[in-house]
N, C-alpha and C positions, 0 to 999 in steps of 0.2 A: 680871620679862621683856617685852619690845615686838617687834613685828611689823608688821613696815612692808616693800612691795612685796615680799611672799613670800621673804624671809628674815626670822632668829630673832636677836636681838641680847639677851643675858643675862649677867645679873652672876652667874653660877654659879662658882663652883670644887670641882675635883677631886681629892682625893691618892690617888696611888696608892703601894702598897707592895711594894717588892719582893720583901721576906721574907716579908710575907702571901699576894703576886700576888691583891690586892683595891684595889678605889678604894674612899673613902669623903669624903663632900660635907661640905664645911669653911664656914667664915665666907664668906659672899657678897664679892664686891668693892663695894663704897661706888655705883657705879654700873656699868650696862651699855655693854661696851666692847666694840669690834672693831676689828683690824689695829694691836694697842696690839704693845709689846715688852716682855720678862721677863729679868731677870735677875738674879743671887743675889749676895749680898755679907755675909761673917759670919755665915751661913747663915739668911740672910731676903730676901724674896721683894720685889723693887722691877719695879711695874707701869711704865710708860711711854707716857704720851702714849695714841695711838689715836683713836678718832672714835665717839663714843656718837650713838644716833637722838633725834631732835627730832620726837615725834609729832605739834606742832600746826605745822608747817614744811606749805608743797605739800610734793607729789611733783617740782615741780622745783627745787626747793631742796634742795642738799648738808644732808648730816646735821653735825653739828657736833663741828670736832678739839677735842682735846685737850691742855690744856699743864701735868696733873696727872701730881703721883711720888705711888702708891702703896707703902707697904711693908706686907707681911705678917711678922707673927710668928709662925711655926708652933711657938710653944713658948707663946704665948697664942693662939693661934686668933682674932688679932685683928688688922685692916687700921688703918692709919695714913696720913692725908695727910700729906705733906711737902711742903718746899721745891716752889712751882710754876715749872718752865720759863719761859724767856723769849721762845719762841715755843709757841704751840699746832700738832701735827705728828703726822703719820703717814709711812709708808712712809720711815722712817731707821733706819739702820742703830747697832748700838750694842754696846758692849763693855767689858768691866772691866780696866781696868789700875792695878795700884797698887793694889787697891781703891777704886778710884774708878770711877764709870760715864762712859762717852763716848760721847754721842750725837752722829751724826753726820748732816748733811745732812738730806733729807726734804723734803714738804711741806706749808706749813705759813704761818702770820701772826702778827705781832705780837702778844701779850696772851692775853686773853681770845678766842678763836672768838667773835665776836656777825656772820659774814657779811661781814666785808670780805676784799677781796681776797686769792688765796693766789697763793703761787708758790714757784718750785722754788730750795732754801737752799744755800750753803754753807756753814753757819752750824756752828760747833763748842761746844757747850754741854756742862759738867764736871760732873757730881756728886760733894760730899765729902760721905758715909754722916756721917762724926764729928761734924762740926758743922753739919750739914743746910743745907749752901748751896750754892749754882749760881755758876760763871764759866765766860766765855767760853774758850775754844784758840784757838788758831790756824786762822783759817776753811781750808776744805781750795780744793787748788787750782782748782778750777770746781763750781760748783753740783749736785749730787748726791742721786737718791733712790736705794734700793734698789731690785730689779727685781720685787719682787712684794710685794704689800700687806702680809700677814705673816709676813715673812723681814729678816733681816739678809745683809750680804755683808762684818761685819767681826770681825776675830777679835786674840787675844793672845797673842805668843812673847815670852819674854824681857823683858817691862816694854815693850816695844813694840806699837803698835797696826797693825794692816794694814788694807786696806780694798780689795778684791778685785771689782774692775768696777764693776756699777753703771749707769744710766742716765742720759745727762747733757740736763737740761731737764725739763718735767713733762710730756711726749706721751709715750705709748709707741710713737711712730713716729721719736723722738729716736734719736741713736745711742748702741750700747752700747758702755762701756766696756771698751777691753783692757788697763788697766794695771793694776798692785799698785801704792797708795799705802801706804808708809809713815811712821808718825808718831813720833818720838823724845820722848817729854814732857818729859825733860831739855832739847833743845836747843830743843824750841817750836817745831820744823816740818815740813813733810810736802817727801816727797821720792818721786821716782819710782824705785822698784826692778825694775819690769820691765815689758817694753813688748812689745804686741802676744800678750797669752796670749789662748788661746781660750776665750772666753766664750761663753753665750749666755742666753737670756732666760728660762730656767726650770727655774732650780736655786735651793732651799727657803735653805739654809744654809749657809757656808764655813766650816768647820771646820778652824783653826788650829793643827798642832799638830806636839814635836817629841821624837822616842821615841830613847833612849837603844840603842845595837846588844846589848847585852848584856839588854835586856829581852825582845828579839825571841824568839819561838818557835820554836824551825827547822823546817821542813817535815816532813811523814812522811815515812820512810826508802822508800816504794814508789813515792813522785816525786822521787827524788834517783837519778839517774841511775849506772850503777855503776862505780865508780874515780875519780869524779870529787870534790873539795872542797865542803865546803858550808859 
């Protein structure tokens, strides 16, 4: 636990049980982190990137970004450091497609963050959990960062990846994208599938899903007008 500039960044991890409606403290992260991303693959948690406080730095110096990938096995209550990313970064989007982890855009720098210049990225990094390695994906059409520091605006449907909106550039006053991008891993290229979509700069998560109409719950009878089919 470290305190700096009136905020608190910890390595604490808490697990919630739906059945018991209770919280339990589990094994802590190997390092304190903020603004990281979390995904699940094969019942394991993966914590990606983010930034960690550096208490020895002057206040005007930014804290260091992380290029680490941390795997949590809930069965063993244990963290393991996996292969590192090429870029240290945060404010990226992430999604799981075909059991691989896609990390898209963000703000960062090459290698371990030692205070070098950061930039907005168009980079796509793809992690294979089975082989514990990263590979490069097709670059995004333009450099992109997520709308907020702790959110993602990506999701997966039917084996394809979708990115909804985001910021062009590394400054909050840059243009908000109104496009939805699609990446087909088999074609290995990006396509614009929607334009002029209503976007704003304050949503946290974009959830992409498809439902079978047979699974929809009919509305209550008192909400259905008499004499009309539903």
